[in-house]
N, C-alpha and C positions, 0 to 999 in steps of 0.2 A: 136866841140860841137855836130855836126851831128852824128859823130861816136859814141859818148857816148850815145846819145838818141837812136840810133839803137841798141846798145849793151844792154841798159837798157830795151828797148822794147822786144828784143829777150829773155833776162833773165826773164822778167816778164811773157812772154808767157810760157816759160819752167816751171817756178814756178807754174803758174796756172794749167798747165797740170799735173804736179807732185802732186799738192794738190788735184786735182780732182781724179786722179788715186788712191791716198792713201785712200781717203774717200769713194770711190765707189767700189762696187764689180761687177764682170762680171755678165751679165744676167744669170739667172738660169731657167731651164725648170721645171715647177711645174705641177705635175699631180694630179688632184683632184680625190678622190675616190667618186664613186656614193653613196650618203648618203641614198638612198632609199633601203628598203628591197625588196625581191621578192614580198611579199604580198602587199607592198605599190605600187609597179609598177603595179601589177595586179589590185588593187583597182582604181588606176588612169586610167588604161585602161577601166575599167567598167564605170567610170564617163565619159570618152570621148565617149565611145560607146553609152551611154544613150543620149548624146548630138548630136549623129549622126556624130561625128568626127572619122570615122572608121580608117583612116590612122594613126592618133595619137594613137588610141586605139591599133592598130596593133603593133606600135613601143613599147608601154609600155608592152604589153604581151610578146613580144620578149625579152625585157630587163628582165622581170621576169624569162623567160626560161633560159636566159644566166646565171642568178645568181643561179637558182635552176632547173636544167634540169630534175630532177626526180620528179617534182611536176606536177600532171595531169591537174590542173585547168586552167593555162594559155594556154595549148594546146587546151582544150575544148573551151575556150573563143576565141582563134584564129579560131577554126572551125566555131563558130557562126559568126564571122566577115566575113569570106569567104563565108558562106552561104548567108548572107545579100548582099554581093557583087555579088552573082551569080557565084562565083568561086567554083563550086561543087566538082571538083576533089581535090582542096586544102582543102575544108571543110571536105571531107571524110578522107583525110590524117591526119588531126589534130584530128578529133574525134577518129580515130583508134589509134593514138599515145596516146591520153588520156586514152583509154581503155587498151592499152598495159601496161601503167604505173599502172593503177588502174582498174582492171577488174570488179570492183563493182561500177564504176561510171555510175549509172543508168541515169543520165541526158545526158551523152554522148551517151548511148544506145538509149535513146528516140530521141535525135536530129539526130543521124545517121539513125535511122529507118524512121524518117520523111523525111530525105534527100533521102533515098532509095525510099520512096513512091513517092516523087516528080519526081524521075527519072524512075518511073514505074518498079522498081525492087521490086515487091510486096512480093515475097516469102521471100526475105532477110529482108525486112521491117517487115513483120509479125513475123518472127522468133525472130528478135531482140527486138521488143516491148514486145513480150510474155516473153522473158528472163528478161527484165527490170521489168515487172509487177510481176514476181515471186519473185524478190528481194525486191521491194518496190512498194507500191500502192500510186500513186500520181494522182491527177485529170488530170494533163496535159498528163500523160502517158495513162490514160484511153481515153482521147480525141484523142490522136494519134492513139490508137488502133481502135477506132470507124471510124476515117477517112480512115485508111488502109483497114478495113473490107468493108466500103462503096465502096472504089475504086476496091477492089477485086470483089465485087458483080456486079459492073457496067461492069467490063471487062469479067465477068464470063461466 
């Protein structure tokens, strides 16, 4: 009787295993596509930046760049993030990259001019803000120009 019980137990175990294997598939690796567009990543970065979450904003701007490397706006936004962090060499790099992609990005010109002013690179700052103002007249550009001129006069 013991032999029959062991045999039935073993057969039952084999049957369960076969049943499970026949109804189950092996695990699959699933890779999800990022559902957000470059613009949506950029907008999310702007939202994070407004809340002061600069590291999260930085990640979103980089995702926007990864998806659309020929778009100047996330580079400009990265420049702004790095400026706020006091990482001026990185800010300069990304403002210049934005201008490389779109040489008419006057916001990048303005912010780069302001960065140059902060670094006492006044002749570069003045040249760049003048260029921005010849392309577009915006109150913030005029304010940057005034601040650069004041600093030039102080050092003069």
